[in-house]
C-alpha positions in Angstrom: 28.0 8.1 -25.5 26.9 5.1 -27.4 23.2 4.4 -27.9 23.0 1.9 -25.2 24.5 4.2 -22.9 21.8 7.0 -24.0 18.7 4.5 -23.5 20.0 3.3 -20.2 20.3 7.2 -18.6 16.8 7.8 -20.2 15.6 4.6 -18.4 17.0 5.7 -15.1 15.6 9.4 -15.5 12.0 8.0 -16.4 12.4 5.7 -13.2 13.7 8.4 -10.8 10.7 10.8 -12.2 8.1 7.9 -11.5 9.3 7.3 -8.1 9.2 11.0 -7.2 5.6 11.1 -8.5 4.5 7.9 -7.0 6.1 8.9 -3.2 4.5 12.2 -3.4 7.5 14.3 -2.6 6.2 17.7 -3.8 8.3 20.6 -5.4 7.9 24.0 -3.2 7.1 25.5 -6.7 3.9 24.7 -8.6 2.1 23.5 -5.4 -0.9 25.2 -4.4 0.0 26.5 -0.9 -2.7 28.1 1.5 -1.6 29.9 4.4 -3.0 28.5 7.6 -0.7 29.8 10.6 1.8 32.1 11.6 4.1 31.4 14.6 5.3 34.6 15.9 8.0 33.2 18.5 9.7 30.8 15.8 8.8 33.5 13.0 7.4 30.6 10.7 4.9 31.0 8.5 2.7 27.8 7.7 1.0 26.6 4.5 -0.4 23.5 3.2 -0.7 22.2 -0.3 -4.3 22.1 -1.4 -3.4 19.6 -4.3 -1.5 17.1 -2.1 -4.3 16.2 0.1 -4.9 12.6 -0.1 -7.3 10.4 2.1 -5.2 6.9 2.1 -8.0 5.4 4.1 -11.0 6.1 6.3 -10.8 9.1 8.5 -7.0 9.7 7.8 -6.0 12.7 5.7 -2.6 13.1 4.2 -1.0 16.3 3.7 2.2 18.3 2.8 2.8 21.5 4.8 5.3 24.0 4.1 7.5 26.1 6.8 9.0 29.3 5.7 11.7 30.8 8.1 12.0 34.4 8.7 13.7 34.8 11.6 17.2 36.8 11.1 19.4 34.5 13.1 18.0 31.5 11.3 21.1 31.7 8.9 20.6 28.1 7.3 17.0 27.1 6.8 15.1 28.6 4.3 12.1 26.4 4.5 11.1 22.9 5.1 8.4 20.6 4.1 6.7 18.0 6.1 4.2 15.1 5.4 1.5 14.9 7.9 -1.2 12.1 8.6 -4.2 13.2 10.5 -6.8 11.1 11.9 -10.0 13.3 11.4 -11.9 11.1 13.8 -9.8 10.2 16.6 -7.9 13.8 16.7 -4.5 12.3 16.3 -1.6 13.0 14.1 1.9 11.7 13.0 4.8 12.9 10.9 5.6 10.9 8.0 8.5 12.8 6.4 10.2 16.0 6.8 12.7 17.7 4.2 14.5 20.6 5.1 15.8 23.2 2.6 18.9 25.1 3.2 19.8 28.7 1.8 23.1 27.5 0.7 24.5 23.8 -0.2 26.0 22.5 3.0 27.9 19.1 3.8 28.4 17.3 7.2 31.7 16.3 6.1 34.5 17.5 3.5 33.9 13.7 1.8 30.3 14.0 1.5 28.9 15.9 -1.4 27.3 19.5 -0.5 23.5 19.4 -0.6 20.5 22.1 -0.3 18.4 19.8 1.7 18.4 17.3 4.2 16.0 14.8 5.7 15.1 15.5 9.2 12.3 12.9 9.5 12.7 9.6 7.5 10.3 7.1 8.8 6.6 7.6 10.3 6.5 8.7 13.9 3.9 7.3 16.3 0.4 8.8 16.6 0.0 11.6 18.9 -3.1 13.0 20.3 -4.0 16.6 18.9 -4.2 18.9 21.9 -7.0 20.7 22.6 -5.1 23.9 22.3 -7.3 26.0 19.7 -4.2 28.7 18.2 -1.7 25.6 17.9 -0.4 25.2 14.2 -1.5 21.6 14.6 -5.0 22.5 15.4 -5.5 25.1 13.0 -4.5 22.7 10.4 -6.7 19.9 11.9 -9.6 22.5 11.7 -8.8 23.5 8.2 -8.5 20.4 6.5 -10.9 18.0 8.6 -13.9 20.3 8.5 -15.2 18.7 5.5 -14.4 15.3 6.7 -16.7 15.5 10.0 
């Protein structure tokens, strides 16, 4: 590699790091994951990242949630990270992004490169009313992160 190629590779790496920092894509490691719910039917434990909580506007809170899968028949999923927005005043929520991490790299076809993750939600969903079911995972999350906002 000549000097120009080295500088170009360095700048590309710097840009990618900056984009990941700006978009708020968390890494599972190093986050401050706090337990908030366990779903016994799906055998998934849910955590939220206290350090990722932001208040983009008004009564809206944005937070990353991690779901760890424990089911024995769940051979592929390891965990997922979901970016959720909650409107604390209107009791509404929407999903912005979800990344599912796999136990082993996988590809949908032999021509595609194998990856250990895939994005299952890539654009924001519509706002939905939070159902008044007190023991649902979203209600528990709402009560946990919105308690200081109300």
